[in-house]
C-alpha positions in Angstrom: 0.0 0.0 0.0 1.0 3.6 -0.6 -0.2 6.0 2.0 -0.4 9.8 1.7 -2.4 12.9 2.3 -1.3 13.2 5.9 -1.6 16.4 7.8 1.5 18.6 7.7 0.2 20.8 10.6 -0.6 18.5 13.4 2.4 19.6 15.4 5.0 22.4 15.0 7.8 21.7 12.5 11.5 22.2 13.1 14.4 23.5 11.0 17.7 21.7 10.7 20.8 23.5 12.0 21.9 24.7 8.6 18.2 25.8 7.7 18.4 23.6 4.6 15.8 21.1 5.8 12.4 21.4 7.5 11.2 18.4 9.6 7.4 18.1 9.6 5.3 15.7 11.7 3.1 13.7 9.3 0.9 11.2 11.2 3.2 8.4 12.5 6.2 9.6 10.5 8.4 12.7 10.2 8.9 14.0 6.7 12.0 15.9 5.8 11.6 18.6 3.2 14.1 20.8 1.4 13.7 24.5 2.1 15.2 25.3 -1.3 12.7 23.4 -3.4 9.8 22.6 -1.0 10.1 18.9 -2.0 10.3 15.9 0.3 13.8 14.4 0.7 13.2 11.5 3.0 11.2 10.4 6.0 11.7 9.0 9.5 9.6 5.9 9.9 9.3 3.8 13.0 6.6 5.3 15.3 3.3 3.4 15.4 1.1 6.4 16.4 0.9 10.1 15.8 4.2 12.0 16.2 3.6 14.9 18.5 7.0 16.6 18.8 10.2 16.8 16.7 13.3 18.6 18.2 16.5 19.1 16.4 19.7 18.8 18.4 21.6 22.1 18.3 25.3 22.1 17.1 28.1 22.1 19.7 30.2 24.3 17.3 29.7 26.2 14.1 31.4 23.4 12.2 28.9 20.9 13.5 26.0 22.5 11.7 26.1 19.8 9.1 25.2 17.2 11.7 21.6 16.1 11.5 20.3 14.6 14.8 16.8 15.0 16.3 14.5 13.6 19.0 10.9 12.7 18.3 8.0 11.9 20.7 4.7 10.1 19.8 1.4 8.9 21.2 2.8 5.3 20.9 4.7 6.1 24.2 8.2 6.1 22.7 10.9 8.8 22.4 13.3 8.2 19.5 16.7 9.6 18.5 17.5 9.9 14.8 20.2 10.8 12.3 17.8 12.3 9.7 20.6 12.7 7.1 20.7 9.0 6.4 18.0 8.4 7.8 18.7 6.1 10.7 17.2 5.3 14.1 19.8 5.6 16.8 18.0 5.1 20.0 14.5 4.2 21.3 13.1 5.0 24.8 9.8 3.4 25.7 8.0 5.1 28.6 4.8 3.2 27.8 2.4 6.2 28.1 1.2 8.5 25.3 3.3 11.6 24.9 1.4 14.8 23.8 4.3 17.2 23.9 8.0 17.2 24.7 10.7 19.9 25.3 14.4 19.4 26.0 15.8 22.5 27.7 19.1 20.9 28.6 20.8 21.2 25.3 19.7 24.8 25.0 20.8 25.9 28.4 24.1 24.0 28.3 27.1 26.1 27.2 28.4 25.2 23.7 31.8 24.2 25.1 30.2 21.7 27.5 27.8 20.0 25.0 30.3 17.5 23.9 30.9 16.3 27.5 29.0 13.4 29.0 26.1 14.6 31.1 22.7 13.3 31.6 20.1 14.8 29.1 16.7 15.6 30.5 13.4 16.1 28.7 10.0 17.3 30.1 7.1 15.5 28.6 3.3 15.9 28.8 1.9 12.4 29.1 -1.3 10.7 29.8 -1.3 8.4 32.9 -3.4 5.5 31.8 -3.1 3.5 35.1 -6.4 2.2 36.4 -7.7 3.6 39.6 -10.7 3.0 41.8 -12.0 6.5 41.0 -13.2 6.5 37.4 -12.9 10.2 37.2 -9.2 10.0 37.6 -8.6 7.0 35.4 -6.9 9.1 32.8 -4.7 12.0 34.0 -2.5 14.3 32.0 0.8 15.0 33.7 4.0 16.9 33.2 6.9 14.5 34.0 10.7 14.7 33.8 12.5 12.1 31.7 16.2 11.1 31.8 17.0 10.5 28.1 20.5 9.2 29.0 19.1 6.5 31.3 15.9 5.9 29.2 13.4 6.3 32.0 11.1 8.7 33.8 12.5 10.4 36.9 11.0 8.6 39.8 7.5 9.8 40.9 8.2 13.5 40.2 5.1 15.1 38.8 5.4 18.8 37.9 1.7 19.4 37.2 -1.6 17.9 36.2 -4.4 19.0 33.9 -7.7 17.6 32.6 -6.7 18.1 28.9 -3.4 17.8 27.2 -1.5 21.1 26.7 1.5 22.1 24.6 4.8 22.6 26.4 6.7 25.7 25.3 10.4 26.2 26.1 12.3 29.5 26.1 15.1 29.9 23.5 17.6 30.1 26.4 16.4 26.8 27.8 16.0 28.3 31.3 12.2 28.2 31.4 9.2 26.3 30.0 5.5 26.7 30.5 2.0 25.8 29.5 -1.3 27.8 29.4 -4.3 26.2 31.2 -7.6 28.0 31.0 -7.0 31.5 32.4 -3.7 30.7 34.0 -0.1 30.7 32.7 2.3 28.2 34.5 6.0 28.7 34.2 8.7 26.4 35.5 12.4 27.3 35.9 14.7 24.5 34.7 17.2 23.6 37.4 20.9 23.6 36.6 22.6 20.5 35.4 23.2 18.1 38.3 21.0 15.8 40.3 18.0 14.5 38.4 15.9 15.1 41.5 16.6 18.8 41.8 13.6 20.9 42.6 11.8 22.6 39.7 10.3 25.9 40.9 7.1 27.2 39.4 5.1 30.5 39.2 1.6 31.2 37.9 0.4 34.3 36.1 -3.4 35.0 35.9 -5.7 36.5 33.2 -9.5 37.0 33.0 -9.9 35.1 29.7 -8.8 31.7 28.4 -5.2 31.8 27.2 -4.5 30.0 23.9 -0.8 30.4 23.2 2.4 31.6 24.8 5.9 32.6 23.7 9.2 33.4 25.6 11.6 36.2 24.7 15.0 34.9 23.6 17.1 37.0 26.0 15.0 38.8 28.5 12.4 37.7 31.1 9.5 38.6 29.0 6.6 36.2 28.1 3.7 36.9 25.8 0.3 35.2 25.7 -2.7 35.3 23.4 -6.3 34.7 24.5 -9.6 33.8 22.9 -10.7 37.4 22.4 -7.7 38.3 20.3 -5.8 40.2 22.9 -2.0 39.8 23.4 -0.6 40.2 26.9 3.1 40.8 27.6 4.5 40.3 31.1 7.9 41.8 31.8 10.2 40.7 34.5 8.4 37.5 35.4 9.9 35.4 38.2 12.1 38.2 39.6 10.8 37.3 43.0 10.3 33.5 43.1 13.1 32.6 40.6 15.6 35.0 42.2 18.8 33.5 43.8 18.5 36.0 46.7 17.3 34.5 50.0 13.7 34.9 50.8 13.9 37.6 53.5 16.1 40.0 51.5 14.0 39.3 48.4 10.8 40.1 50.3 12.3 43.5 51.4 13.1 44.3 47.8 9.5 43.5 46.8 8.0 45.7 49.5 9.8 48.8 48.4 8.9 48.3 44.8 6.3 50.6 43.2 2.9 49.4 42.0 3.1 46.9 39.2 1.0 48.1 36.3 -1.3 45.6 34.7 -0.3 42.7 37.0 -3.1 40.9 38.6 -3.2 39.9 42.3 0.2 39.0 43.6 1.6 37.7 40.3 5.4 37.6 40.1 6.0 40.1 37.3 7.0 43.7 37.0 4.4 44.9 34.5 1.8 43.6 32.1 0.7 45.4 28.9 -2.0 44.5 26.4 -2.3 44.8 22.6 -5.4 44.1 20.6 -5.8 43.8 16.8 -7.1 40.2 16.2 -10.9 39.8 16.0 -10.7 36.1 17.0 -8.5 34.0 19.3 -4.7 34.2 18.9 -3.2 30.9 17.8 0.3 32.0 16.8 2.9 33.9 18.9 6.6 34.0 18.4 9.5 36.4 19.1 12.0 37.2 16.5 15.5 35.8 17.0 16.8 39.2 18.2 13.8 39.8 20.4 12.9 43.1 18.7 9.6 41.9 17.2 6.7 39.7 18.1 4.7 37.8 15.5 1.1 36.9 16.0 -1.6 35.3 13.9 -5.0 33.6 14.1 -8.2 32.8 12.3 -8.0 35.9 10.1 -5.1 34.5 8.0 -3.0 37.6 8.6 0.5 37.6 10.2 1.0 40.7 12.4 4.5 41.9 13.2 4.6 44.0 16.4 7.6 46.2 17.3 8.1 45.2 20.9 9.3 48.6 22.2 6.8 50.9 20.5 3.8 48.6 19.8 3.8 49.6 16.1 2.7 46.9 13.7 2.8 45.8 10.1 1.0 43.0 8.3 1.4 40.1 5.9 -2.2 39.8 4.7 -4.2 37.4 2.5 -2.4 34.2 3.5 -5.8 32.6 2.9 -6.1 30.3 5.9 -6.0 30.4 9.7 -2.4 30.4 11.0 -1.3 27.6 13.4 2.5 27.8 13.9 5.3 30.3 13.2 8.9 29.0 13.3 12.2 30.9 13.1 15.2 29.1 11.5 18.9 29.4 12.4 19.1 31.5 9.2 17.7 34.9 10.2 16.4 35.4 6.7 14.2 32.3 6.7 11.0 31.4 8.6 7.9 29.2 8.2 4.2 29.6 8.7 2.0 26.5 9.1 -1.6 27.1 8.0 -4.9 25.3 8.7 -5.3 24.4 5.0 -2.4 22.0 5.3 0.2 24.2 3.7 3.6 25.4 5.1 4.9 28.7 3.6 8.6 29.5 3.7 9.1 33.2 4.2 12.0 35.5 3.4 12.6 37.8 6.3 12.3 40.6 7.1 10.4 41.4 3.9 8.0 38.4 4.6 7.8 37.4 1.0 6.8 33.8 0.4 9.7 31.9 -1.1 8.3 28.3 -1.3 5.1 26.5 -0.3 5.1 22.9 0.9 1.7 21.7 -0.5 -0.2 19.2 1.5 -3.6 17.9 0.5 -6.3 20.4 1.3 -8.8 19.8 4.1 -12.4 18.9 3.1 -14.9 21.7 2.7 -17.7 22.1 5.3 -20.7 22.5 3.0 -24.4 22.0 3.8 -25.5 18.4 3.5 -27.8 19.2 0.6 -24.7 20.1 -1.5 -22.7 17.0 -0.5 -23.6 14.6 -3.3 -22.2 11.1 -3.6 -18.7 11.7 -4.9 -19.5 15.0 -6.6 -16.7 16.8 -4.7 -13.8 14.5 -5.7 -12.7 13.3 -9.2 -9.9 11.0 -10.2 -7.6 11.3 -13.2 -7.1 7.6 -13.7 -4.2 7.8 -16.2 -2.1 10.4 -14.4 -2.8 9.1 -10.8 -4.2 12.5 -9.7 -7.2 13.4 -7.6 -9.1 16.7 -8.0 -10.6 18.1 -4.7 -12.7 21.1 -3.8 -11.1 23.6 -1.4 -12.5 26.2 0.9 -10.9 29.1 -1.2 -13.0 28.3 -4.2 -10.3 26.2 -5.9 -9.9 22.8 -7.3 -6.6 21.2 -6.1 -4.9 18.6 -8.2 -2.9 16.2 -5.9 -0.6 13.4 -7.1 -1.4 10.2 -5.3 1.9 8.6 -6.4 4.1 11.5 -5.4 2.1 12.6 -2.3 2.3 16.3 -3.2 0.2 19.0 -4.6 0.5 19.6 -8.4 -1.6 22.7 -9.1 -4.7 24.7 -8.1 -7.4 26.0 -10.4 -9.3 29.1 -9.2 -12.9 28.3 -10.0 -14.6 31.4 -8.5 -13.0 34.8 -8.8 -13.5 35.7 -5.2 -11.1 36.7 -2.4 -11.5 34.0 0.3 -11.2 35.2 3.9 -11.2 32.7 6.7 -14.3 32.9 8.8 -16.5 34.6 6.2 -19.9 33.2 5.6 -20.2 30.7 2.7 -21.8 32.5 -0.3 -20.5 30.3 -3.2 -20.3 26.5 -3.2 -18.6 24.4 -5.9 -21.1 21.6 -6.1 -19.4 19.2 -8.6 -16.2 18.6 -10.5 -15.7 16.1 -13.3 -12.7 15.1 -15.5 -12.5 13.6 -19.0 -11.0 10.1 -19.3 -7.6 11.5 -20.5 -7.7 14.4 -18.0 -7.4 17.1 -20.6 -10.9 18.6 -19.9 -12.7 19.5 -16.7 -16.2 20.7 -15.9 -17.3 22.3 -12.7 -20.6 23.6 -11.3 -21.1 26.2 -8.6 -24.0 27.8 -6.8 -24.2 31.3 -5.5 -26.4 31.2 -2.5 -29.4 33.5 -2.4 -29.3 36.3 0.3 -32.8 36.6 1.9 -34.3 34.8 -1.1 -32.7 37.1 -3.7 -29.7 36.6 -6.0 -29.2 32.9 -6.3 -27.3 31.7 -9.4 -26.2 28.4 -10.8 -23.1 28.3 -13.1 -21.6 25.6 -15.3 -18.0 26.0 -16.4 -15.8 24.1 -18.9 -12.1 24.0 -18.7 -9.2 22.9 -20.9 -5.8 21.8 -19.8 -2.8 23.9 -20.9 0.7 23.0 -21.8 1.8 22.7 -18.2 0.7 19.9 -16.0 -2.9 20.5 -15.0 -2.8 24.2 -15.7 -6.4 24.6 -16.7 -7.9 27.7 -18.4 -11.6 28.6 -18.6 -13.1 28.0 -22.1 -16.9 28.4 -21.6 -19.3 29.7 -18.9 -23.0 28.8 -18.9 -25.2 30.7 -16.5 -28.4 29.0 -15.3 -27.8 25.9 -17.6 -31.1 24.3 -16.3 -33.0 27.5 -15.6 -33.1 28.0 -11.8 -32.6 24.3 -11.0 -29.4 22.9 -9.4 -27.1 20.5 -11.2 -27.1 17.0 -9.7 -24.4 15.3 -11.8 -21.8 16.1 -14.5 -20.2 13.3 -16.6 -17.9 13.1 -19.6 -18.2 10.9 -22.7 -15.4 8.3 -22.7 -14.1 9.0 -26.2 -15.4 12.3 -27.6 -15.9 15.9 -26.4 -19.3 15.5 -24.9 -20.7 16.3 -21.5 -24.0 15.5 -19.9 -25.4 17.4 -17.0 -28.5 16.4 -15.1 -30.6 18.6 -12.9 -33.2 18.5 -10.1 -35.4 20.6 -12.3 -36.5 17.5 -14.4 -34.2 17.5 -17.4 -30.7 16.7 -18.6 -28.6 18.4 -21.3 -26.0 17.1 -23.7 -23.2 19.5 -24.4 -20.9 19.3 -27.4 -17.5 20.9 -27.9 -16.6 22.9 -31.0 -12.9 22.9 -31.6 -11.9 26.1 -33.5 -8.3 26.1 -34.6 -6.8 29.4 -35.7 -3.3 30.2 -36.7 -1.7 33.6 -35.9 1.8 33.4 -34.7 1.2 29.9 -33.3 -1.5 27.3 -33.3 -4.3 28.1 -30.9 -7.1 25.8 -30.1 -10.4 27.2 -28.8 -12.8 24.9 -27.0 -16.4 26.4 -27.0 -19.3 24.3 -25.6 -22.9 24.5 -26.7 -26.0 22.6 -25.8 -26.6 19.8 -28.3 -29.8 18.2 -26.9 -32.3 18.3 -24.0 -34.1 15.3 -22.5 -36.6 14.6 -19.7 -38.8 11.8 -18.5 -42.3 12.5 -17.0 -41.0 15.7 -15.4 -39.1 13.7 -12.8 -35.9 15.0 -11.2 -32.8 13.8 -13.0 -30.5 12.8 -10.1 -27.5 10.9 -11.8 -26.0 10.2 -15.2 -23.3 7.9 -16.6 -22.0 6.8 -20.1 -21.3 3.2 -21.1 -17.7 2.2 -21.8 -18.0 2.8 -25.5 -20.2 5.8 -25.1 -23.1 4.4 -27.1 -25.5 4.4 -24.2 -26.4 7.1 -21.7 -28.0 6.2 -18.4 -29.9 8.9 -16.6 -31.6 8.4 -13.2 -35.1 9.8 -13.1 -35.5 9.7 -9.3 -36.2 5.9 -8.7 -36.1 4.9 -12.4 -33.2 4.4 -14.8 -33.7 5.7 -18.3 -31.4 4.6 -21.2 -30.7 7.0 -24.1 -28.9 7.2 -27.3 -26.6 10.3 -26.6 -26.1 11.1 -30.3 -29.7 11.1 -31.3 -31.3 11.9 -28.0 -33.7 8.9 -28.3 -35.1 7.0 -25.3 -34.1 3.4 -25.5 -35.5 1.7 -22.4 -36.6 2.3 -18.8 -35.4 0.0 -16.0 -37.4 -1.0 -12.9 -37.9 1.1 -9.8 -35.7 1.4 -6.7 -36.8 2.0 -3.1 -35.3 5.6 -2.9 -34.0 8.1 -5.4 -30.8 7.1 -7.2 -27.8 9.4 -6.5 -25.0 7.6 -8.5 -24.8 5.6 -11.6 -21.8 3.7 -13.0 -21.3 1.3 -15.8 -19.0 -1.6 -14.8 -16.1 -1.5 -17.3 -16.9 -3.0 -20.7 -19.5 -5.4 -19.3 -23.2 -5.0 -19.7 -23.8 -4.2 -16.1 -24.9 -1.0 -14.5 -24.4 -0.1 -10.8 -26.9 2.2 -9.1 -26.6 3.6 -5.6 -29.6 5.0 -3.7 -29.6 7.0 -0.5 -32.3 8.0 2.0 -34.4 6.1 4.5 -33.9 2.8 2.4 -30.4 3.0 0.9 -29.6 0.4 -1.7 -26.9 -0.9 -3.9 -28.3 -2.5 -7.1 -26.7 -4.1 -10.2 -28.7 -4.1 -13.4 -28.1 -6.2 -16.5 -28.3 -4.2 -19.7 -28.7 -7.3 -21.9 -31.8 -8.5 -19.9 -32.9 -5.0 -18.8 -33.6 -6.3 -15.4 -32.2 -6.3 -11.8 -29.4 -8.8 -11.3 -28.9 -8.4 -7.5 -29.1 -5.8 -4.8 -28.1 -5.1 -1.2 -29.4 -2.7 1.4 -26.3 -0.7 2.0 -25.6 2.9 3.0 -23.1 3.9 0.4 -20.7 6.7 0.4 -18.9 6.1 -3.0 -18.9 3.7 -5.9 -16.0 3.2 -8.5 -15.7 1.0 -11.5 -12.6 -0.3 -13.3 -12.3 0.8 -16.9 -11.3 -2.4 -18.5 -12.4 -5.0 -15.9 -15.8 -6.4 -14.9 -15.5 -5.4 -11.3 -16.4 -2.4 -9.1 -15.7 -1.2 -5.6 -18.2 0.3 -3.1 -17.6 2.3 0.1 -20.3 1.5 2.6 -20.9 3.0 6.0 -21.3 0.7 8.9 -24.1 0.9 11.6 -22.8 2.7 14.6 -23.6 -0.3 16.8 -21.1 -2.5 15.0 -18.2 0.0 15.0 -16.8 -0.7 18.4 -17.4 -4.5 18.5 -16.9 -6.2 15.1 -14.7 -3.6 13.3 -12.8 -2.0 16.3 -14.0 1.5 15.8 -13.8 1.6 12.0 -16.9 3.1 10.5 -16.8 1.8 6.9 -15.9 -1.0 4.6 -14.6 -1.2 1.0 -16.4 -4.0 -0.9 -14.9 -5.4 -4.1 -17.5 -7.1 -6.4 -17.5 -8.9 -9.6 -20.6 -7.5 -11.4 -22.2 -10.9 -11.9 -21.6 -12.2 -8.4 -23.4 -10.7 -5.3 -20.7 -12.1 -3.0 -17.8 -9.7 -2.6 -14.4 -10.9 -3.6 -12.6 -8.8 -1.0 -13.5 -6.7 2.0 -11.4 -4.0 3.8 -12.5 -2.2 6.9 -11.6 1.5 7.0 -11.8 4.6 9.2 -13.3 8.0 8.5 -15.5 6.7 5.7 -18.0 9.5 5.9 -17.2 11.9 3.0 -14.7 9.4 1.5 -14.2 8.5 -2.2 -13.0 5.6 -4.3 -11.2 5.6 -7.7 -9.4 3.0 -9.9 -6.0 4.1 -11.2 -4.3 2.8 -14.3 -0.6 1.9 -14.0 1.0 4.3 -16.5 4.4 3.2 -17.8 5.3 6.7 -19.0 5.2 8.1 -15.5 6.1 5.1 -13.4 9.3 3.2 -14.2 8.6 0.2 -12.1 5.7 -0.7 -9.8 5.8 -4.2 -8.4 4.0 -6.2 -5.8 5.6 -9.6 -5.1 7.5 -9.2 -8.4 4.3 -8.6 -10.4 3.1 -5.4 -12.0 -0.6 -4.8 -11.2 -3.0 -3.8 -14.0 -5.0 -1.3 -11.9 -4.8 0.2 -8.4 -7.6 1.3 -6.1 -7.4 4.6 -4.3 -9.3 5.3 -1.1 -9.6 8.9 0.1 -11.2 9.2 3.5 -13.2 12.0 5.0 -10.0 13.9 6.1 -8.4 13.5 2.7 -5.9 11.0 3.8 -5.5 8.2 1.2 -4.2 4.8 0.5 -3.4 3.2 -2.9 -3.2 -0.5 -3.2 -3.7 -3.5 -5.5 -7.3 -4.7 -4.9 -6.7 -8.1 -6.5 -3.7 -9.0 -4.3 -4.8 -11.2 -1.5 -2.7 -9.5 1.1 -2.7 -6.0 -0.4 1.1 -5.8 0.0 2.9 -2.5 -0.2 3.7 -1.4 -3.7 7.2 -0.4 -4.5 7.1 2.7 -6.7 10.3 4.0 -8.4 9.8 7.2 -10.2 12.0 8.0 -13.1 12.6 11.5 -11.7 12.3 11.0 -7.9 12.1 13.9 -5.6 15.3 13.0 -3.8 17.1 12.7 -7.2 16.0 16.2 -7.9 17.7 17.4 -4.7 21.0 15.6 -5.6 21.1 17.0 -9.1 21.5 20.6 -7.9 17.9 21.8 -7.9 18.2 22.4 -4.2 21.0 23.1 -1.7 23.9 20.7 -1.3 24.0 18.1 1.5 26.4 15.6 3.0 29.8 15.3 1.2 29.0 17.9 -1.4 28.1 20.5 1.2 31.6 20.2 2.7 34.0 19.4 -0.2 31.9 20.3 -3.3 30.6 18.2 -6.1 32.8 15.3 -7.5 33.6 15.5 -11.2 31.3 13.4 -13.4 32.8 10.2 -14.8 33.1 9.8 -18.5 30.1 7.6 -19.4 31.4 7.0 -22.9 34.4 5.0 -21.6 33.9 1.3 -22.3 33.8 -0.7 -19.1 35.5 -4.1 -18.8 32.9 -6.6 -17.5 35.5 -8.8 -15.8 39.3 -8.9 -15.1 41.3 -11.8 -16.4 43.5 -13.7 -14.0 46.4 -14.3 -16.3 49.0 -11.9 -17.6 48.3 -10.2 -20.9 50.6 -8.4 -23.3 49.7 -5.0 -21.7 48.3 -6.0 -18.3 48.7 -2.6 -16.6 45.8 -1.3 -18.7 43.3 -3.8 -17.5 44.7 -5.2 -14.3 42.6 -2.9 -12.0 39.5 -2.5 -14.2 36.1 -3.9 -13.3 34.4 -4.5 -10.0 36.3 -5.3 -6.8 34.7 -8.7 -6.4 35.9 -9.7 -9.8 39.6 -9.0 -9.1 42.0 -12.1 -9.2 43.8 -13.3 -6.1 46.4 -11.1 -4.5 49.3 -13.4 -5.4 48.4 -13.2 -9.1 47.9 -9.5 -9.0 51.3 -8.8 -7.4 53.2 -11.0 -9.9 51.4 -9.6 -12.9 51.9 -6.0 -11.7 55.6 -6.5 -11.1 56.1 -8.2 -14.4 54.4 -5.2 -16.1 56.9 -2.9 -14.5 59.8 -5.0 -15.7 58.3 -5.1 -19.2 58.0 -1.3 -19.2 61.6 -0.8 -18.0 62.9 -3.3 -20.6 61.0 -1.5 -23.3 62.5 1.8 -22.2 66.1 0.4 -22.4 65.6 -0.8 -26.0 
């Protein structure tokens, strides 16, 4: 199986010491991306659950910046130490409890000259204590614990704090403090000096009237900033001067008594002053100080990065990022930073101008549309030949994502609107369809009426450009079915023909007129016009599909299936009635079978024989998606399970993928899946032009099945393999190969000594080395592979004889 589509923004990323790589937590792995190209280089695989923290070990000297070591923590209860340049797992620590967050102040606070010395390394972890107790309310507790990484164990029974919900630990850049925000309180701990592992860890608490959402420490001063749910930013200066001071308690108390009133500080909090800034209209989710401490970066739901000047409070903005901000990370290179956004993208910024250099494209999150616009599979389309999936996004785009490369390819702006996070939904992209070869696309959108006025339905046709999936708009049709909505859009398998069905009681056949004109270059203009209109007894047309050869068009008229000649627009036959309206139709490859899916109070999967014009078999299933193989007589269905069976039979999984032969009601294979609601299925053809080698147990599969779940995570596998083994995919132009060929920065040997000269590929290579002397043995004696060299005794004698021959030739 090939998995992908994982979230890039589940946890904060981390830069390598040379700022050439960005380490990103992606589900149970850590993906390593190049900051120069935005492409993935490698991944760290070994964790069995979500990775929650990744921490890069700082260099002990400037020359050690090329070293690539990191620590990772996961919900699987393990802490792992990696060399991510290879990559190689160096050490595993199993503390046997889920880890929600981890910080390691020790290697930040330790002086650079002492980092090479052997001292115990300590981490502070936020864990879930899953030990059973008599009191059920305390059966699961979240605790802050100290862990000795050198000894691979937790430190005794030391518990620094407990909360009901897991929180994120934040460490100061100096490594002297770390803290968490819990409701309206801010807890800060001072890290003890290196020494006994049982040294006391002192703590202070700062208070606020609103819930605190995020905190950040100043790199050099005792300043801490916090953001709350109302959009305010609070800055405490001089925190811990009383409780964290090294002066004894009596003298320290005298100093406090003579101090003036502390402005903005609540109760008896240990801080000199507290100031408040307010610009954000919603909660603050991002806070980070610049590396020099002169600026404070903030962000939230508005999708705007605000840069505050710490001394004056003046601000400037990076607007129109297009998605709520989640994390802001500074790199060791002061000219490079990153922003992680809620739309599963990470932008690399050039500082201080804040221009976007590169974007690491993850698969976009699913849209939250009203249920009436969530048709069966209308929001996801597959390009079977290229291995791409087309997805609707919240910013009115269609994203093309490569299932083989696990990266975004392009985005097509469907609606010319400026998307602002948090705005009310006024336009909905209801459907997207692709032609068989992927060169044409059609989309439908609905502009919602405001107080019953201004609703509009729009149908658009697109054509692919010269670049990969760079679509341009060719035709716009306003109100294609009067004021009725479009229920389905489908392409003819072999010619430029599209059929749209509507809830208004008709369907339309659209034909493409290719006008080729020649000016300075050949230009092809695709214009679409309505070719025919059909209806059946004024019933709503809810689904449509072409047969494999395109000679038959099937259109669902609520609970009936009507068969048409698409060229002459003639009704051929009407098939029997289903229990509820049909929402999806699909011909099964080149066979004479048609699959129909019905939803509602009596959902049904039914298979109809075109030769007999009758029902072959049916099941009462609540379907989420149906996909048919192009050249095979099988199809796959994604069915939702009853909630009662999720926790018992299928261990919490809410759906199953059923693989059927169209003539047999017994499924040939069944796979249970998670997050089936909103999922999709699609068969992919193995394309030799884009894939050099794909093998499963030494065999090349004919087709692959892709399952995209409700969170847009996906898996691609061979459905006809009994064990669904992992497919080995070798791209001709792999992403790591692009890095090594100079499209990114240099790594490893090349980063230190430069590139090696290229060998002369035209030189003929000797396949083997003879073990007997030749007339000119010095030319071939060391040619060939090392395992083909003759024994050392023969090598020495032949080499010495060659020297004697050369000297003798010189004497003559």
